[in-house]
GUGU-883725 format. One record per residue (C-alpha): residue in one letter; x, y, z. Coordinates in steps of 0.2 Angstrom, whole numbers, plus 5000, padded with zeros to 4 digits. Example, Ala and Ser with C-alpha at 12.3 -4.5 7.8 and 13.67 -1.06 7.14 Angstrom:
A506249785039 S506849955036 
***
This chain:
X509656765661 X510056655676 X510956755689 X511956615691 X512656675674 X512756845678 X514456865681 X514856775664 X513956935655 X514657055666 X516657015663 X516456955645 X516457135644 X518357135648 X518656985635 X517457055617 X517556945602 X518557045592 X519556925582 X518656935564 X518656765562 X518156585566 X519356485578 X519256315582 X519556175593 X520756045584 X522055895591 X522856035600 X521456135604 X521256315600 X523056405591 X523156565586 X523856725584 X524256785603 X523456945602 X521756895597 X521356765610 X520856835625 X519156825622 X519256605619 X520456605634 X519156695645 X517656555638 X518856435638 X519156465656 X517156455659 X517056295650 X518556205660 X517456245677 X515856165665 X516656025661 X517455985680 X515855975687 X515055865673 X516255735678 X516555785694 X518355785693 X520055885690 X520255975672 X521856045666 X521856195654 X523556215646 X524156375639 X525356355624 X525756345606 X526856205608 X528356205592 X527356385583 X528356545582 X528456655599 X526956765593 X525656625592 X524656545606 X523556445611 X522556325626 X521956145626 X520856075640 X521555905647 X520255785652 X520255685671 X521155535665 X522455635655 X521755625640 X521455785625 X519455825626 X518255725619 X517555755603 X515855825607 X516655965619 X517556005604 X516156075594 X515356135610 X517156235613 X517156295595 X515456355596 X515656455612 X517256515607 X516456605592 X514756665596 X514456845597 X514756925616 X512756955616 X512456775615 X513756695627 X512956705643 X511456615636 X512556475627 X513356455644 X511756405651 X511156315639 X512856195639 X512456185655 X510756115653 X510956005638 X512455905647 X511655885661 X512855995674 X512656015691 X513056175696 X513256125715 X514555995712 X516456055715 X517356105702 X519156075701 X520456165688 X522456145686 X522956315675 X524656305668 X525656385656 X527156375644 X528656505643 X527856645631 X527856815633 X525756825631 X525556665642 X525256775658 X523856885652 X523056765643 X523256645659 X522156785667 X520856775656 X520756585660 X520356635676 X519356765675 X518356625666 X518356515677 X517856645690 X516256665682 X515656485688 X515356455708 X516156335719 X517656305708 X519356265717 X520756335706 X522656285706 X523756395695 X525356305694 X526256435683 X527456375672 X527256205667 X527456095653 X526156035643 X526455845648 X526755905666 X525055945666 X524455805661 X525455715675 X524755825687 X522955815681 X523055605682 X523755625701 X522555725708 X521255615700 X521955445702 X522255485721 X524255505718 X524155315716 X525155355696 X526455495707 X526255635717 X525355775711 X526755895711 X528255975702 X529455885713 X528255745712 X528455715693 X530455745693 X530455615708 X529655495697 X530455505682 X532155525687 X532055375700 X531455275686 X532955305676 X534255285689 X533255125696 X533155065676 X535155065675 X535455015690 X537255025698 X538254965681 X539455085674 X539255145655 X539855005644 X540354985627 X540055115613 X538955215623 X539555385633 X538355465645 X538355625640 X537055715631 X536755895623 X534855955625 X534156085613 X532756165623 X531756275610 X532056415623 X530556355630 X529756265647 X530656105643 X532456195648 X531656235666 X530956055667 X532355945660 X533856055673 X533156005689 X532955795683 X534655845677 X535155895693 X534455725702 X535555615689 X537055705684 X538255565692 X537555445680 X537155565662 X537855735661 X536255835649 X537255975641 X535856135640 X535656245623 X534456345619 X533956355636 X532856505639 X533056685637 X533856805626 X533356665614 X531856655601 X530556515606 X530456385593 X531856515581 X532856405572 X532956275585 X531856145593 X530955965590 X529956045572 X531656155568 X532555985566 X531055855560 X530955985545 X532356075540 X533355905542 X534855995549 X535456055568 X534756205577 X535656345584 X537056335594 X537356165592 X539156105583 X539255965574 X540355815581 X540655645578 X540455535590 X539055655601 X537255625603 X535955785603 X534255785606 X532955935605 X531555955613 X529756095604 X529256225614 X528156155627 X529055975630 X527855855621 X529155815605 X530755745606 X532055705591 X533455635592 X535155655577 X537255625576 X538255665566 X539355545555 X541155535554 X541155635539 X540055765550 X538455715540 X536855745549 X535955615554 X534155605562 X533255495573 X531255545573 X529855475581 X530255315570 X531755275578 X531155305594 X529555185595 X530455045587 X531955075598 X530455065612 X529654915606 X531154805602 X531754845620 X530154815628 X529554645616 X531354575623 X531054625642 X529454515641 X530454395632 X531454385642 X530354395661 X529154245651 X527754355651 X526354335641 X526254495635 X525654565616 X526754695610 X526054825597 X526754995587 X525555125582 X526055235566 X525255375552 X525555375535 X527155495540 X527955345546 X529455295535 X529055145526 X530755065533 X530155065548 X528454985547 X529554835537 X530754815553 X529154795565 X528254685555 X529554575547 X530954585559 X530254605577 X528654505571 X527854655579 X525854705575 X525754885567 X524254995566 X524355135555 X522955285562 X522755455554 X523655605563 X523555645577 X524155575595 X522155555599 X522055435587 X523455335591 X523355345610 X521455265607 X522255135595 X523655105607 X522655015619 X522254865611 X523854815614 X524554745633 X526054865628 X525855005614 X526955095607 X526355225598 X527355415590 X527455515576 X528655525565 X528855735570 X529455625589 X527655635599 X527255485609 X527355365623 X526955195628 X525355135635 X525355005647 X523654925651 X523154825668 X523454675662 X525354725658 X525554815675 X524854685686 X525754545677 X527454645679 X527154645698 X526954485700 X528254435692 X529354545701 X528754495718 X528954295712 X530554295713 X532354315706 X531454395689 X532754555680 X532054575666 X530354575676 X531154715684 X531854815672 X530254825664 X529554895679 X530855025683 X530355085665 X528755085667 X529255225681 X530055335666 X528855315653 X527455465655 X526155355650 X524955515649 X525355605634 X526955615624 X528355685635 X529955735627 X530655715645 X530255565647 X530355485632 X532555555633 X532655475648 X531655315643 X533055295627 X534555355638 X534055215647 X534155075634 X535655155624 X536255135641 X535854965646 X536254895628 X538155005627 X537555075611 X538255245602 X536955345594 X537655255575 X537355075583 X535455135586 X535355205568 X535955035562 X534354955567 X533655005550 X533955145535 X532755255533 X531855275517 X532555485509 X530855555511 X530355755509 X528855835514 X527956005508 X526556115507 X525456175495 X524256345497 X522656315492 X520956395490 X520156295501 X520756125512 X519156065513 X519356005493 X520355875500 X519655725508 X520455565514 X520355385520 X521455225525 X522255325539 X522455465527 X523455365516 X522355375499 X521555545495 X519655505488 X519455705481 X519555755473 X519355635459 X521055605448 X522255655462 X522755495470 X522355405453 X524055555447 X524755515464 X524855335460 X525555355443 X526755475450 X527555355465 X527755205452 X528955315444 X530155275456 X530855145466 X529955105484 X528955265479 X527655315489 X526655485492 X525155565501 X524355735503 X523255775515 X522555945521 X523156045537 X522156075551 X522356245552 X522556345537 X522256335518 X523756215514 X523956055508 X525455945516 X526255825503 X527255695508 X528455555498 X529755455500 X530955325487 X532655245488 X533755395484 X533655575491 X533455645473 X531955545468 X531055585486 X531255745480 X530855735464 X529255625468 X528555755481 X528755905469 X527855815456 X526455785470 X526355965473 X526156005455 X524755905456 X523955955469 X524256155465 X523256105448 X521856005455 X521556095471 X521556285464 X523356315472 X523756485475 X525356565476 X527056525466 X526956365459 X527556225468 
***
């Protein structure tokens, strides 16, 4: 064993692999019960140092389990340009995380050799965590892992959201061309972008400059409060579920609102007011309001995406800029949103598999690429050509649409889905249009839908194609889904395996809620029969 990895062998005894199961690195990184993740965190710390040396750039380590319950936790790596870890390293991470303790040091040495890492390169790692009680302990495991690799600089940002860490990594690696590399720099960039975007004009029309924000008792409460203080003269943010004694993500947060299709704890229905929910690490956003009959109305990622796409498309047109705007969705996107983008806005729509990594990549094909999952996770990408064209248009003379577009770019955190950034973007648009939440909702009418889960013996029996819209295994299941969907007006359904547990997710939509519910239950029953379901039959 090389002396370079002696400390790996020494410190690994503090973090033995006693999980008793394989823990895989997926789109969300590693995620499981916090009680079994210490050894994973230690090993991720080692890998983050090696990845930094390989890329000769700053790498981020984010300790969070996002919208999961508080007793869960997780960790994910952020690559130099703010993107998620590349697939080859996901496989390396999964292998290293699950090795027997006796094989760890030799496996680390093998990673260095096979990936061509120069250990003489100085490593640079940014570490951040969410507000979970387990996060300080797991952060220390990461730091101990990094310490096993010589010549590494570590910056522990302590409490920070996933979007903020992505922002910080990009700023460091871009020589702060994107923004100032600090939390304060993030707050300033977003708040000044918002204030410049709305200009000196007062709120008009049906828009009211006040919104209640459910912070899921997570890290988002800390950061949105900082930004709220900077824009309070123009937009009042009333925060609920903003920390202890509330429980993280319990009966609150974006995922709760999206799945349950109801308002969270501590939010009282009030017709005419706007509400929004962040998730635990502030990268998802769901809006909602209550109509005159106090009926709950949700504005999810599809609605945000189309609001952004319409606004940006209009600004580019009025600024006389030849920029191609596109929308990227998943199979979960409501059919009405797809039709509205293509048929009304005349904007091209691409469909990609679930997971923002896939959407982010597809959005890069456009000058202005708007991507959102229906769960409220998404952002806008601006190509180098778009940025240069807008800046040139601003410099060339009195081009107010171009100036507004440039200001809007500063609101958006293009490195990753960012609930706070997206919220400010929505508010800036509604402000400029003089719209209420209901005006926004009236852009198009969602088809009623339902999501269900089916527990199965092995989720891997489900294989999909066509961006997860078609099931190719087991044989006969897609034919059954098509048959069932054909019974209902506007019927559409698809199934896909969970990435982390043995369940199959079912999505159904139809012309009425009753029909969407019935279709969902029938498809779930078909999955149960053909995929060896376990537990009670749907």
